[in-house]
C-alpha positions in Angstrom: 65.4 109.9 68.4 64.2 112.1 71.7 61.8 114.7 71.0 60.5 117.2 73.3 56.8 116.7 74.5 55.5 120.1 73.9 56.3 123.5 71.8 56.9 124.9 75.2 59.7 122.7 75.8 61.3 122.6 72.6 64.4 124.5 72.6 64.5 127.6 70.1 67.5 128.8 68.0 68.5 132.0 67.0 71.4 131.2 64.3 73.3 134.3 63.6 75.7 134.6 60.4 77.7 137.2 59.4 80.0 137.8 56.3 83.7 137.9 56.1 84.6 138.5 59.8 87.3 137.3 61.5 87.5 137.1 65.4 88.2 141.1 66.0 86.0 141.3 68.8 87.4 143.0 72.0 86.3 139.7 73.9 88.9 137.9 71.5 91.7 140.2 72.8 91.3 143.0 70.5 91.0 145.9 73.1 90.8 148.4 70.0 87.6 147.3 69.1 84.5 148.7 70.1 82.0 145.4 70.1 80.4 145.8 73.6 77.2 143.7 72.6 79.3 140.6 71.0 81.3 141.0 74.4 78.2 140.9 76.4 76.9 137.8 74.6 80.4 136.0 75.0 80.0 137.0 78.7 76.3 134.7 78.6 78.1 131.9 76.7 80.7 130.1 75.6 83.5 131.7 73.4 85.3 129.4 71.1 88.9 130.9 70.7 90.1 128.2 68.3 87.4 127.8 65.9 87.9 127.3 62.1 85.9 127.4 59.0 86.5 124.1 56.8 86.0 126.2 53.4 87.3 129.8 53.3 84.7 131.0 50.6 80.9 132.1 50.9 78.7 129.9 49.2 80.8 126.6 50.1 81.4 127.5 53.8 77.5 128.1 54.2 76.4 125.0 52.3 78.8 123.1 54.6 77.9 124.6 58.0 74.1 124.1 57.0 74.6 120.3 55.9 77.2 119.4 58.4 79.4 117.9 55.7 82.9 118.8 54.7 83.6 120.4 51.4 85.7 118.2 49.1 87.6 118.4 45.7 84.1 118.2 44.0 81.6 119.0 46.3 81.3 122.7 48.1 84.0 124.2 46.2 83.2 127.8 44.7 81.5 130.8 46.1 78.4 130.4 44.5 78.1 126.4 45.5 74.7 125.4 46.4 73.9 122.7 48.9 70.7 121.5 46.8 72.9 120.8 43.7 76.0 119.4 45.7 74.4 117.4 48.1 70.5 117.1 47.1 68.5 115.3 49.5 70.6 116.3 52.4 68.6 116.9 55.7 69.9 120.6 56.5 69.5 122.1 59.7 66.4 123.7 58.7 64.8 120.7 57.4 65.7 119.0 60.4 64.0 121.2 62.8 61.0 121.7 60.3 60.4 118.1 60.4 60.2 118.1 64.1 57.4 120.8 64.6 59.5 124.0 64.3 58.9 127.0 62.2 61.8 127.8 60.4 62.8 131.7 59.3 65.9 132.9 57.0 66.1 136.6 57.1 69.2 137.9 55.1 72.1 136.0 53.8 72.2 132.7 55.1 73.0 130.3 52.0 74.8 132.3 49.6 72.4 131.6 46.6 69.2 133.0 47.4 67.0 130.1 45.7 69.2 127.4 47.5 67.0 124.8 49.4 64.5 127.8 49.7 61.4 125.4 50.5 62.9 124.4 53.9 62.0 128.1 55.3 58.5 128.9 56.3 59.8 132.5 56.7 61.9 133.9 54.0 63.2 137.5 53.3 66.5 138.0 51.1 67.9 141.4 52.6 71.3 140.9 51.1 72.2 143.7 49.0 76.0 144.1 49.7 76.1 147.6 47.6 73.4 149.3 49.4 75.2 152.7 49.3 73.7 155.9 51.1 75.8 158.7 50.8 75.0 161.2 48.2 78.2 161.7 46.9 78.9 158.1 46.3 75.3 157.8 44.7 76.1 160.6 42.3 79.7 159.4 41.6 77.8 155.5 40.7 75.3 157.7 38.7 78.1 159.7 36.6 80.0 156.5 35.9 76.6 154.7 34.3 76.3 158.1 32.5 79.9 157.9 31.0 80.1 154.2 30.4 76.5 152.7 29.7 77.7 149.7 28.0 80.1 148.9 31.0 79.0 146.1 33.2 81.1 147.5 36.0 79.7 151.0 35.7 77.8 150.5 38.9 80.9 149.9 41.0 81.6 152.4 43.8 84.1 152.6 46.8 85.3 150.3 49.1 84.2 152.2 52.2 81.5 154.8 53.0 80.1 156.7 56.2 76.9 158.1 55.5 75.4 160.6 57.7 72.1 158.1 58.1 70.7 156.1 61.0 71.1 152.5 61.6 67.8 151.6 59.9 69.1 153.2 56.6 71.2 150.3 55.2 69.9 146.6 54.5 71.4 145.0 57.8 69.5 147.8 59.7 66.2 146.9 57.8 66.8 143.2 58.1 67.1 143.6 62.0 64.1 145.2 62.2 62.1 142.3 60.4 63.8 139.8 62.2 62.6 141.5 65.4 59.1 141.6 64.3 59.4 137.9 63.2 60.3 137.3 66.7 57.2 138.9 68.2 55.2 136.7 65.9 57.0 133.5 67.5 56.0 135.3 71.0 52.7 135.7 70.3 51.9 132.1 68.2 54.2 130.4 70.7 55.7 128.4 68.1 59.0 126.7 68.5 61.6 128.2 66.1 64.6 128.0 64.0 65.5 131.6 63.1 68.6 132.1 61.0 69.2 135.9 60.6 72.2 136.6 58.1 73.8 139.8 57.8 76.1 141.0 55.0 78.3 143.2 57.2 81.2 143.4 57.5 81.4 142.2 54.1 82.8 144.7 51.1 81.8 147.6 50.6 82.7 148.1 54.2 79.3 150.9 54.5 78.0 152.2 57.7 76.6 155.2 59.3 79.1 157.8 60.4 79.2 157.5 63.7 80.8 154.0 63.5 83.8 155.3 61.6 84.1 158.1 64.2 84.9 155.4 66.9 88.4 154.6 65.4 91.5 156.7 64.6 95.0 155.8 63.3 96.1 155.0 66.4 93.5 152.0 66.8 94.5 150.3 63.7 96.6 147.3 63.6 99.0 147.4 60.0 100.4 144.3 59.2 104.5 144.4 58.5 104.2 141.2 56.4 103.8 142.4 52.8 105.1 139.4 51.1 104.2 135.8 51.3 106.0 133.8 53.9 109.6 133.3 53.7 110.5 130.2 51.6 106.9 129.7 50.4 106.4 128.5 47.1 105.0 130.7 44.7 102.0 128.9 44.6 101.0 130.4 47.8 100.3 133.8 46.2 96.9 135.6 46.1 95.8 138.2 43.9 92.6 139.1 45.9 90.8 140.2 42.7 87.4 140.4 44.8 88.6 144.0 46.1 90.9 144.7 43.1 88.2 144.3 40.3 85.0 145.3 42.4 85.9 148.8 43.9 86.9 152.3 43.0 90.4 153.7 43.4 92.2 150.0 44.1 95.0 149.3 42.2 95.0 146.2 39.4 98.2 145.1 40.3 100.5 145.5 43.1 100.0 146.6 46.9 97.4 149.5 47.8 98.8 152.5 49.1 99.4 153.2 53.1 96.6 155.7 53.1 93.9 153.0 51.2 95.4 150.3 53.7 94.5 152.6 56.6 91.3 153.5 55.6 90.2 149.7 54.5 91.0 148.7 57.9 89.3 151.6 60.0 86.1 151.0 57.7 86.4 147.2 58.4 86.5 147.9 62.1 83.7 150.3 61.7 81.5 147.8 59.8 82.2 145.3 62.9 81.1 147.7 65.3 77.8 148.7 63.2 77.2 144.8 63.1 77.7 144.7 66.7 74.9 147.5 67.3 72.5 145.6 65.3 73.2 142.1 67.0 72.7 143.7 70.3 69.5 145.3 69.1 68.2 142.0 68.1 69.4 140.1 71.1 67.7 142.8 73.5 64.2 142.1 71.5 64.8 138.4 72.4 65.2 139.1 76.1 62.5 142.0 76.1 59.9 139.2 74.3 60.5 136.6 77.3 62.1 134.3 74.7 65.8 134.5 75.6 65.3 131.8 78.4 64.5 128.9 76.0 66.5 130.1 73.1 70.2 129.0 72.3 71.7 131.7 70.3 74.8 131.0 67.9 76.9 133.7 66.4 79.1 132.6 63.3 81.0 133.8 60.3 81.1 131.9 57.2 84.9 132.9 56.8 87.8 135.1 58.0 89.3 138.1 56.1 92.9 139.4 55.3 93.5 143.0 56.1 97.0 143.5 54.3 98.5 140.2 56.0 101.2 138.6 53.7 100.2 141.6 51.3 96.7 140.2 50.9 93.1 141.2 51.3 89.5 139.5 51.0 89.7 135.3 51.8 90.1 132.6 49.7 93.5 130.7 51.1 94.1 128.8 54.0 96.4 130.8 56.1 95.0 131.9 59.6 93.2 135.0 58.6 91.1 133.3 56.2 90.2 130.2 58.2 90.3 131.5 62.1 86.3 132.6 62.6 84.7 133.9 65.7 81.9 131.3 67.1 80.0 132.2 70.3 77.1 129.9 71.8 74.7 131.1 74.5 72.7 128.3 75.4 70.3 127.7 78.5 71.8 125.6 81.5 75.1 125.7 79.6 78.5 127.5 80.6 78.2 131.2 81.1 81.3 133.5 80.8 83.6 131.1 79.6 86.3 130.8 76.7 87.8 127.4 75.3 90.9 126.9 73.1 89.4 123.7 72.0 90.0 123.1 68.6 86.6 123.2 66.7 85.1 123.3 63.2 82.3 124.6 61.7 80.9 121.1 60.7 80.5 120.7 64.4 77.9 123.5 64.7 75.2 121.1 63.1 75.4 118.2 65.6 75.6 120.7 68.6 72.2 122.1 67.7 70.3 118.7 67.3 71.9 117.6 70.3 70.7 120.8 72.4 67.2 120.3 70.7 66.9 116.7 71.6 66.9 115.6 67.6 68.6 113.1 65.9 71.3 114.0 63.3 71.6 112.3 60.1 74.4 109.8 60.5 76.5 111.1 57.5 77.3 114.0 58.8 81.1 115.0 59.6 81.0 117.2 62.6 80.9 116.5 66.3 78.6 117.8 69.1 80.2 120.7 71.1 77.8 120.1 73.9 80.4 118.4 76.4 82.4 121.6 76.1 79.2 123.8 76.5 79.3 122.0 79.8 82.7 121.9 80.3 84.6 124.3 78.2 88.0 123.4 79.9 88.1 119.7 78.4 89.7 118.6 75.3 88.0 118.0 72.2 89.7 117.5 68.5 93.2 116.9 68.1 93.1 119.1 64.9 90.9 120.9 62.3 91.0 120.6 58.5 90.3 123.3 56.2 90.5 124.0 52.4 90.1 126.4 49.5 89.7 124.9 46.1 93.4 123.4 45.5 94.6 124.7 49.0 94.1 122.5 52.1 95.4 122.5 55.6 95.5 120.7 58.5 96.3 122.3 61.8 96.7 121.8 65.6 98.1 123.9 68.5 101.7 122.9 67.5 101.9 123.4 63.7 99.8 124.1 60.5 100.6 122.1 57.4 99.2 122.9 54.2 99.3 121.1 50.6 98.7 122.6 47.2 96.8 120.0 45.3 96.7 119.2 41.1 94.0 117.6 39.6 93.7 116.1 36.5 89.9 115.4 35.7 87.5 118.4 35.6 84.1 119.0 34.9 82.3 122.3 33.9 80.0 123.6 36.7 76.5 125.6 35.9 78.9 128.9 35.6 81.2 127.2 33.3 84.1 126.9 35.4 86.1 123.7 36.0 85.6 121.6 39.1 87.9 118.6 40.0 85.9 115.7 39.1 85.1 113.0 41.8 87.8 110.5 40.4 90.1 113.1 39.5 93.6 111.9 40.7 95.5 113.9 43.3 99.0 115.0 43.3 101.0 117.4 45.8 102.4 120.4 43.9 103.6 122.4 47.1 103.9 122.3 50.8 104.0 124.7 53.7 104.7 124.3 57.5 104.5 126.5 60.3 105.3 126.2 64.0 102.3 127.7 65.4 103.9 128.3 68.9 106.6 130.4 67.7 105.2 131.9 64.5 101.5 132.3 64.9 101.5 134.9 62.0 102.8 132.3 59.6 105.9 134.1 58.3 108.2 131.3 57.7 107.6 128.2 55.9 110.1 125.5 57.6 108.8 122.4 55.7 112.0 122.2 53.6 114.2 122.3 56.7 115.6 118.6 57.3 115.1 118.6 61.1 111.0 119.0 60.2 111.2 116.1 57.8 109.3 113.7 59.7 107.0 116.3 61.2 105.9 116.9 57.5 105.8 113.2 57.2 103.3 112.9 59.8 101.1 115.9 59.1 101.3 115.2 55.3 99.9 111.8 56.5 97.1 113.4 58.8 95.8 115.8 55.7 95.8 112.9 53.3 93.4 110.9 55.9 91.2 113.8 56.2 91.2 114.2 52.6 90.1 110.5 52.2 87.5 111.5 54.6 86.4 114.3 52.8 86.4 112.9 49.2 84.3 109.6 50.4 80.6 109.9 48.6 78.2 110.9 50.9 75.4 108.4 51.2 72.1 109.6 52.2 69.7 107.1 53.0 
């Protein structure tokens, strides 16, 4: 193991996680997006244009990122999955840095479950209120619902979007930014090396932010999906009912599509949430610069998974289609490439070994990822031949040519702590449906070609790839 010889030489880490964000950033090729600070961060590092989450649901994805281990049929499955339950004794990223002399901090939403591995953080503040409504109109509406429905558990729900006439600090994400800056000021004074994880709720539902960010966008800026159904020829198991939006917010239909007016409002407010987030991230990074800490700090910007904005008639995440698994990843690190973009296929399990490599720390031998440092040095070089992602019974293997999906059936289950069924490690697996998309000609994944005779050998080839990845992911993790 190589360890730095003094605190001054240790590589600091600013680990910025966000929730439910697909790569809707100007620098990713979306000119309608007002994201000057994330664009600036991309210009100061390497932007990964082909980055993918390994699990398209919150808790499971975060547990996977922080352990460097893939999800399996029984590990890191649900939104409330915990790393300390599914992989106890794992040397998480925070534990690795803490054991090597770093002060660790978690501010905001890093793990989904706030008690997950809480003892690995020297500094901990939750800051994860997602329904932090500020509009007086919204608050009156919620109060009236509580009064008229005192015994209804959903009486507190509010609208899916809000633009309050308040400043940036009024919402949870604004307050956590200020606390994170004070924490950086403490590190400047103490000269302690740090691993600081800052987890923003934005742009998670509800899409709530100060009014000025909504004013940045009008109808002409919105990209409305023309694909309102599951792909042509796709098995009906590909359907997704986006219950999170349907059941959690006012004025969303319990069945069928949203109206065009609602669709526009959802998309606009999602854009506005990203611009609000962008401003806060910019404020945070500026403080790092102002404190003179930037030159010895690696910044990683990531989101736990993507988000549907009406594609295939879907909203939210929980799938293996592009919108759910394609994610932003920007890494700005001292002495590495600047203002570069790469098309290398990378996965979020690669973040763990990358940070341990940059800091000169020895990663555990059981993790699944590969260090991205070679790409940070030379962004044009090749990396992985394919990526693997999953969501519960759905799995996908994808490269630059094809995206192949299977839906798996299991025969044995156990009850998790919430009383829900999770496939047992010894469960048999059966492929009950498949889909194949040509990513060279059909990036929007509109036509399933898996049953076309001319693609028979392609299906067999990619099914074999997916089986190999599934076997790897399902192997028990041995922690010595």
